[in-house]
N, C-alpha and C positions, 0 to 999 in steps of 0.2 A: 529399595530406596538408595540413592547415591550417597556415599559417604563424603562429606566435605571435611577434610583434615587439614593439618598444618601445611602440607605441600600445596594445597589449593590456595591458601592465603598467601603463601610465599610467591607462588606463580603469579597470582593476581597483582600483588604488590610490586613485583619485579617489572611486569609489563606496563603497569600504570606509571611507574617511575620513568621507564624508558620513553614511553609515549609523551609524558609531560615534558621531559627534556627536549624531545624532538620538536614539540609544538612551541616551546619557549624559544628555541633557536630559530625556528621558522618565522615566528612573529618578530624577532629582533632584526631579521634581514629582509622581511617581507614588507614592501612599501605598498600597503593596500588599506583602504579605509575600513575594511571589514575585519582586519586582523585582531582588533580588540575583542571581537565576539567569539573567536575560535576556541580559546581555552574555556570560557564559560559553557560553550556548546559541548565541548568534550566532556567536561565535568558532569553536565546534566545527562548526557547519554550514558556515561559510565554509571552514574547513580541510578538511572532507569534500569539498566541491565542488572545491577547489583540488587536493587529492590525486587526485580522479577525473580531472581534466583532465591532470595530469602523467602518470598511469599510462596513460591512453588515448592520449595524444599521443606519449609517448616510449617506452612499452613495447609497446603494441599497434599504434602508428602508425596510428591511425584507428579506425573502427568506427561503430556506430550513432549515437553522440553527434555525431561529425563530420558525418555525412550529414544529421542533423536540423538542425545549425547551418548547414551550407552551403545547404540548401534554404530555410531561413527567411531567410538572408542574401540569396539571390536574390530572394525576395519583397520584401525591404526595398529592393533596387535598383529593382524594378518600381514600388514605391510612389512613389519620387521621379521616376521616368521617366514613369509613367502611372498616377496615383491611381485612375482609374476601373477600369483592368484589375486593379489590386491588389485592390480590394474585390470585383470580380467573381470573382477567384481564391479569395478567402477563403470564398466561398459556393458553390464549384463542386465537382462530383464529380471523381473521378480521370480519368474519360474526358473530361469538359469541360476539366479542367486541362491535360491533354496537348495538346489542340487549341489552347488559348489560348497555351500556352508555345511551341508550334511557330510560331505567328503572331508571337510576340515574339522568336523566335530565342533562347530561354532553355532551359536544361536543369536539371531538378531530379530527381536520382536517386530520391529517395523521394516520387515522385508517382504511382506505379503501384499501390500497395497502399492500401486505405482507411484502415487504422490509421496507417500511416506518413505519409500525406498529411494526415490530421487532425492529427497531432502537429506537423508542419511548420507548418501554418497556426496552430495554437494558440500556439506559441512565437514567432511572427513579431513581435508587439509587444515581447517581451522583447529580441529582437535589435536592435530600433530604439532602445529606451532604453539598451541595452547598447552603443550606438554601433558596432554591427556587429563587436564584439570577441568572440572566443570566450571569453576569461576574463570579460569584462563580462557576457555573456549567462549564463554559468554562475553568476556571482555572484548574479544575480537569481533563478535557479532555486534557489540555496541559501537565499535569503530566503523564497521560497515554501515550501520545505521546512521552514524555521524556523517559519513561521506555522502549518502543519499540526501539527507536533510540539509546539509551544507550546500549541496549543488542546487537544491530548490530555493534555499535562502538567497543565494546569489542571483538566481533568475528573477525572483520576486523583486529584488532591489533594482534590477534593470527596468522592470515594468513600472514600478512606483519608486522613484528616487526619494531620498531624504526621509524615509520612514523606517530606518534600520531597526530601532528598538521595538517597534510594533511588529515588524516582520520577524524579528528574532523570537518574540513571544509566540507568534503563530507557529513557528517551526520547531521550537524547543521547549515550550512551556505548557503545551496542551497535555494534561496528565495522562489521558488514556493512550495517546499516541506515544508519549515518552515511555510508559510502562510496557505496553504490548508490542511496541516497535523497537525494543532494544535487547530482547532475549533470543534464545535459541528456538525460534518458531518460524514456520512458513511465512507468517505475517511480516516479519522483519525483512526477509529476503525479497518478497514480492513488493513490499512498499518501496524499498530501495531501487529495485529494477524499474518500477513504475515511475518513480521520480526522475531517474536518468532518462527514460524514454521520452517523457513529456518535455524535459529540458532540451534534449537533442532535437526533438521535433520543432520546438520553438526556434532554436538557433538555425536549423536548416531553413525554416520558413521565413524568418525575418532578418537573419544576419548572414544568410547565404554561406553558411559554414558546411560545405559538402566535403565528404571524403569517404573513401572505401572503408576505412577503419570505423568511422562513425556509423555508417550504414550497417556493416556487419555486426558491430557491437549492439545496435538496436535490435537486429534479428535475434542475436543470442539472448539478450535480456527478455525479449518477448517470448522466446522459446521457454526460458526458465519460468516466466509467469504462467505460460500455458501448462507446463508440467506440474506446477504447484497449485495454482488457483486460476483455472481457465476462465472463470466468470469475470475476473478483472479485465482480461483481454477482450471479452465480449462487449464490455462497456467502454473500453478504450477506443476501439475502432470508430464508433459513432462520433466521438470527440474529434478524431482526426479528420474524418470525412466531412463533418458539419463545418469545421473550421475552414477547410479548403473551399467548401461551397460558399461560405460567407465572404471569404477573401475575393473569390472570383466576382461575386456580385458587387463588392465595393470598388474593385479596381477595373471593372469592365469599362471601356471608353465610351460606350453608347448604350442608350436605353434599348434600341432595337436589337443589338447583339445580346443583351441580357434576356430579353423576351424570347428570342429565337433559340438561344442555347439552353435556357433554363430547363425545359422538359427533358432534353437530351442528358444534361448533367444530372438531373434527379434520377433518371433511369439508370445511368452508369453507376452512380453512388449506391442506389438501392440494390442493384444486381451484385455489385462487389460486396456490399455488407452482408447480403443474403448468403453468398457462397462461403465467405469467411466464417460467418456464424454457424453455418451448416457443417463446415469442416471441423470446427472446434467441438461442436456438440456431438457429432457422430464419432469422433475419434477420442472422446473422453468418456470413460465409463460413467463417471458421476453425473455428467450432463447429457448423456445420451437421451435423445428425444423419446425413445421407446420406453425408458424407465423413469424419466424425469418426474412426471406427475405422481407415479406410485411412490418414488423415493421421498418426494416432498410431503405427501400425505402421511407416510410412515413417520417421518421426522417430526411433523406437527403433532401427531398422536402421541409419540413417545415423550416429547417435551411437556405436553399437556398432562400426561400421566405422572411425570416426575414432579410437576409443580415447581416449587422453589422460585427461581427467577424467570420462569417462563412467562410469555405474554401471548395474547391472542389478537387476531385481526377480525374475529367474528366468524360466522359460518362462511365456508368457502366452497365453491364448486371447482374441482380440479380439472378445469378446461381453460383454454386460452381466454375466452371472454370472461370467465369467472375470476381468473387471476388478474386480468387488466382492471377489473372493477375495484380491486383492492389496492391499486397504485397509490391513491392519496393516503390511505392508512399506513401503507408500507413505508412511504417516503417520510411521513410524519414520525413514525416510530424510530426510524434510523437517525433522523436529525434532532428530534426534540424530546424523545422519551428515553428512559423512564421519567415520568413526572415524579416530583419529590414524594408525593403520597403513595407512589407505587414501590418505593424502596423497602425491601425486607431484609437486606443485609448491608453491612458497612460499605462493601464494594459497590453495590447497586446505588447506594446513597451518593457516593462520590460521582458515579456516572450520571446520576440524576441532577446533581449540582451543575456539572459540566453541560448537560443537555439544556438545562434551564437558562444558562448563560447564552448558549447558542440561540435559543428562542428569543430572548430579550434583545440580543444583538441584531437578529433578523428583523424584528419588529421596529427597532430603532432605525435601522438602515432604510427600511421601506418608508418610514415617516420622514427621515431627513432628506431622502431623495424625492420628496413630494409625490410619493406613490408611483414613481416612474423608474424603478430600479433596472428593469430590462432595457429601457430606452438608453440609459446611461451605459449599461454593460455592452450593448451592441457596438459601442465604439471600439471594442476589442473582440474581434472574431475568435481569437485564441481563448479568451476567458469566457466568452459566450458558449463555445464548445465545452469548456471546463464545467460550466454550470449544467449543461446537458449531461455530462458524465456524472456529476454529483447526484442529479435526479434519477438517472437510470440505475446507477450503482446503489443508491439508497433504496430504490424499489426492489432491486434484486436481492440484497441482503436482508432487508426488512421483511420480505416475503418468506424467506427461507430460514433465517436464524432461529426465530421463535424462542429466544432466550437472551435476556439482557446482558448476561456475561459474555456469551459468544458474540453478540452484536457489537459490544464495545470493542472487541478485538478485530472483528471483520471490517469495521468502518474507518480504521486509522488512515488508509490512503486518501480519504476525502476530507478529513478534518481540517488540516491546514489549508487545503485548496479552497474549501468553502468559506473559511474565515477570510482568506485573502480576497476572494471575490467580493465579499461584503466591504472590505477595506477599499478596493478599487472603486466601488460605487460611491462610497462616502468621499473619497479623495477627488472624484471627478464630478460631483453633483452640481457644482457651480460653474463648471467649465463647459460652455455650450459649443465651442468650436474645436474641440480636441479630435483630431483625426487618428485613425488607428496607427498609422506610421509614426506620428508624433508621440503617441503614448508609449508605444512599445519598442521602437528601434532606438535604443540608447546605447552608446558605445561603452565599453568597459573602461 
């Protein structure tokens, strides 16, 4: 178990004070309508990271976050003892790392799995500037989380102006996203990368903001997602391709051109999506098609055996048709469960309250849109693709998590997005003549 001593608290307090002063100065000279939201957003993210540390340290007494920190802390020690070996480890595979660590007489628990070892290396610089403090390193993870959520907050305000308070709540007041997306976890990193990718995709698509730097940055962030949680990438590409497809249909000058080019476009998109998905699955051990069904069945059996916060989708055939049949249940469990009567711990109860609110908001949105939410949403190809992401992502994690605790953590990338889609539908339910360009292309 990691020891949180006086040096941790001093480091945390020092960096908190420095960051607060920087934000105060920035707000005093920053002429921006959103400046008043920055400090509250900062406080909430820091609070989320702090709560995450307290819960994992004193309630769970360890866990993944502790192992990530201890591994990166060991790398920090190696940096000061032997810089050449440190940089060699940063670019080493798990097999190479184990050999180097044995030579150095060092042990890193999370150096045996590709995803875990990549995460340890990725946060190593944060551990160094966090002065090898658990609270200090978590503080910088909270800042990174703030950057991603703030980026999405600004994008959402472009799409729907004059709803700043509601959009602020969507991005910074959803409890599960605030808690699970502010600590030293893969979920925080992948969530931030995902937010930046979709924001840059939007800006390239609607605001014509092209640059080599932006394109290369998107590639790097997608690579990080691929290395940590490849299934997010598998659900992101359909969003991108489907959005491009809808934009082509909306902007094509003639009906004849649409009809002629539609089959060709569908074939190109399908082939591209197939090869990208195949590459991700075949080059990722966890999602390798040869082992996928066996891994899934083993994971389901193990969570059922443990009980606790496990859930079930009923009897399942571990084949493609059998899995597809479970799509409605999997989507439902991700978005709207656990139901309140399924809660058996305080944490699951809090998740149940959150899920119940999501369900009530969805029902209310469908009712207020006169049962035509999709028709309204089609005014925005970008958000229509976003809904496709929410559904496929919900299907993927609902099918595999089989534990309400893990599910609450896995679904944080879609929480704010799904709520924003509901807000878009409500905001445009009475506007019959809103075109995609008028809705979405709004200058800074």
